[in-house]
C-alpha positions in Angstrom: 110.0 125.0 101.9 111.3 128.5 101.1 111.3 131.4 103.6 109.1 133.4 101.3 106.5 135.9 102.6 103.8 133.5 101.7 105.5 130.7 103.6 105.9 132.9 106.6 102.2 133.8 106.5 101.4 130.1 106.2 103.5 129.4 109.3 101.4 132.0 111.2 98.2 129.9 110.5 99.7 126.5 111.3 98.5 124.9 114.6 95.3 126.9 114.6 91.9 125.2 114.1 90.3 127.6 111.6 86.8 127.4 110.3 86.3 127.2 106.5 85.5 131.0 106.4 88.7 131.7 108.4 90.7 129.6 106.0 89.3 131.5 103.1 90.7 134.6 104.7 94.0 132.9 105.3 94.2 131.8 101.6 93.4 135.3 100.4 96.2 136.7 102.6 98.7 134.2 101.2 97.7 135.2 97.7 98.2 138.9 98.5 101.3 138.4 100.7 102.9 141.6 99.4 100.1 144.0 100.2 98.0 142.3 102.9 99.9 144.0 105.8 98.6 147.3 104.5 94.9 146.3 104.0 92.2 147.4 106.4 89.9 144.8 107.9 87.2 146.0 105.4 89.5 145.7 102.5 90.7 142.3 103.5 87.0 141.2 103.9 86.3 142.4 100.4 89.4 140.5 99.0 88.3 137.3 100.8 84.6 137.8 100.0 83.6 137.6 103.7 82.2 140.0 106.3 84.3 142.5 108.2 83.3 140.8 111.6 84.6 137.5 110.2 88.0 139.2 109.7 88.0 140.4 113.3 87.1 136.9 114.6 89.9 135.5 112.4 92.4 137.7 114.1 91.2 136.7 117.5 91.3 133.0 116.5 95.0 133.5 115.8 95.6 134.9 119.3 95.5 138.6 118.6 93.4 141.2 120.4 91.9 142.3 117.1 92.7 143.0 113.5 94.9 146.0 114.2 97.2 143.9 116.3 97.3 141.2 113.6 98.2 143.8 110.9 101.0 145.2 113.0 102.4 141.7 113.3 102.0 141.2 109.6 104.1 144.3 108.9 106.9 142.6 110.9 106.5 139.2 109.2 106.3 140.7 105.7 108.2 144.0 105.6 107.9 146.3 102.5 110.0 145.2 99.6 110.5 141.7 100.9 108.8 139.9 98.0 111.3 138.9 95.4 109.6 138.6 92.0 108.8 135.0 91.2 110.5 133.6 94.3 107.4 132.8 96.4 105.2 129.7 96.2 101.6 130.0 95.5 98.9 128.7 97.9 98.6 125.3 96.1 102.4 124.7 96.3 102.3 125.7 99.9 99.6 123.1 100.6 101.6 120.4 98.9 104.7 121.3 100.7 102.9 121.2 104.0 101.7 117.7 103.3 105.2 116.6 102.4 106.4 117.9 105.7 103.6 116.0 107.5 104.7 112.8 105.8 108.3 113.5 106.8 107.3 113.8 110.4 105.3 110.6 110.2 108.4 108.9 108.9 110.4 110.1 111.9 107.7 108.9 114.2 107.8 105.4 112.7 111.5 105.2 113.5 110.2 103.6 116.7 107.7 101.0 115.4 106.9 99.6 118.8 103.5 101.5 119.2 102.5 100.6 115.7 103.3 96.9 116.2 101.5 96.8 119.5 98.4 98.4 117.8 98.6 95.9 114.9 98.7 92.9 117.3 95.6 94.2 119.3 93.6 94.9 116.1 94.6 91.6 114.3 93.5 89.6 117.4 90.0 91.3 117.6 87.2 89.2 116.1 85.3 91.1 114.9 87.2 94.3 114.3 85.1 97.5 114.5 86.6 100.5 112.6 85.1 103.9 113.6 85.3 107.1 111.6 82.6 109.9 111.4 82.3 113.0 109.2 85.8 114.0 107.9 87.3 110.7 109.2 84.7 108.5 107.5 86.7 108.2 104.3 89.8 107.1 106.2 87.8 104.5 108.2 86.0 103.3 105.0 89.3 102.9 103.1 91.0 101.0 105.9 88.0 98.7 106.4 87.9 98.0 102.7 91.4 96.8 102.5 91.4 95.2 106.0 88.5 93.0 104.9 90.8 91.3 102.4 93.0 89.9 105.2 90.8 90.0 108.4 87.9 87.7 108.7 85.4 90.1 110.2 85.7 93.9 109.8 82.8 96.1 110.9 82.7 99.6 109.5 81.2 102.3 111.8 81.0 105.4 109.7 77.5 106.7 110.6 76.6 108.3 113.9 73.3 108.5 115.6 71.5 106.6 118.3 72.4 103.2 116.9 76.2 103.7 117.1 76.4 102.6 120.8 74.3 99.5 119.9 76.7 98.6 117.1 79.6 98.9 119.4 77.9 96.7 122.0 77.0 94.2 119.2 80.7 94.0 118.2 81.7 93.5 121.8 79.2 90.8 122.4 80.3 89.1 119.2 83.8 88.8 120.6 85.6 92.1 119.7 88.4 93.0 122.0 89.7 96.2 120.2 88.3 99.1 118.2 90.2 101.2 115.7 89.2 104.9 115.4 90.2 107.5 112.8 89.6 110.9 114.4 90.2 114.0 112.3 89.3 117.7 112.8 86.8 119.0 113.4 86.4 116.4 116.1 82.7 115.5 116.6 81.6 115.1 120.2 79.8 111.9 119.1 83.2 110.3 118.4 84.5 111.1 121.9 81.3 109.7 123.4 81.5 106.6 121.2 85.0 105.9 122.4 83.9 106.2 126.0 81.2 103.6 125.3 83.7 101.3 123.7 86.0 101.5 126.7 83.2 101.0 129.1 82.2 97.9 127.1 85.8 96.6 127.6 87.3 97.3 124.2 90.8 98.5 123.8 90.7 101.8 121.8 93.4 102.4 119.2 93.2 105.8 117.6 94.8 107.5 114.5 94.4 111.2 115.1 95.8 114.4 113.9 97.7 115.2 117.1 98.6 113.5 120.4 96.7 116.3 122.0 93.5 115.8 120.0 90.2 115.8 122.0 90.0 112.0 121.6 93.3 111.4 123.3 91.8 111.0 126.8 89.3 108.4 125.4 92.0 106.3 123.7 94.2 103.6 125.1 96.8 104.0 122.3 96.9 107.0 120.0 99.3 107.3 117.0 99.4 110.8 115.6 99.6 111.8 111.9 99.2 115.5 111.2 96.6 116.9 108.7 97.3 119.7 106.3 95.4 122.9 107.0 96.6 125.1 104.1 93.4 124.7 102.0 89.7 125.4 102.8 89.3 121.7 103.9 91.9 119.6 105.7 94.1 117.2 103.7 94.8 113.9 105.3 97.6 112.2 103.4 99.6 111.3 106.6 96.6 109.7 108.4 95.8 107.7 105.3 99.3 106.5 104.9 99.5 105.6 108.6 96.4 103.5 108.2 98.0 101.6 105.4 101.2 101.1 107.4 99.1 99.9 110.3 97.4 97.4 108.0 100.7 96.2 106.7 101.8 95.5 110.3 98.5 93.7 110.9 99.2 91.4 108.0 102.3 90.3 109.8 100.2 89.3 112.7 97.5 87.4 110.6 98.9 84.0 109.7 96.5 83.5 106.8 96.7 87.0 105.4 98.7 86.0 102.3 96.5 83.0 101.5 93.4 85.2 101.8 94.9 87.7 99.4 95.8 84.9 96.9 92.3 83.5 97.1 90.8 86.9 96.4 93.1 87.4 93.4 92.1 84.0 92.1 88.3 84.8 92.5 88.7 88.2 91.0 90.5 86.8 87.9 87.9 84.1 87.5 85.1 86.7 87.5 87.0 89.2 85.3 86.6 91.7 88.1 89.3 94.1 87.0 89.9 95.6 83.6 93.6 95.2 83.6 
């Protein structure tokens, strides 16, 4: 990624858990990288379409005493005349670039596949295999469970919270489950942390895919494999966690002796039923 003013502004926001309103402010700042250091809090609020107190809270969320301190910092980050015409990336390119960087870091992490292989062995051996993911992580859990069901004999998706969640975890344990896979993404629901506590109390080994090794779910996990999320848009992007899930599933296939035959049987049934258009 280039060292453009927009990129430097984006770096200022990285590592901070911002609300959707705060991200809207951040996006407006990236779009107005040339003049944002000279906007008042009221002017920035008007540009972003938010309230002036929201701008103040945004500055505090970034670690500044208030908006004046943030603006002084911005004047150092993006000094006057530092915006070459046509040289900076727009906010959408910034978001794509950040995801590419997340994938690169995941590739570096997987240079040592030992934790991944250990997780795959634990998950492949669990009968049934509960897969947990709530709110933002529900899509990751659902996608993993869908494909895992092609090669694993009993996958149980836990993508809805509520009072029955503990019961479903207990049911899985009583049916023979030995491990649970959790996808945990920001913003982390307290219910997920509680559920992982229940799972461990029930005797399950908890393997977690999370956005950071320091995520709130870390203390409730036996094995955590991190994959960063993108924070450059109003809502997190999770390309790296999704890919990590697929890589983990690939490693599980190596631990399931009948994985290939199950896939071949599915393909044969799908062809007989004309399931797919191609």
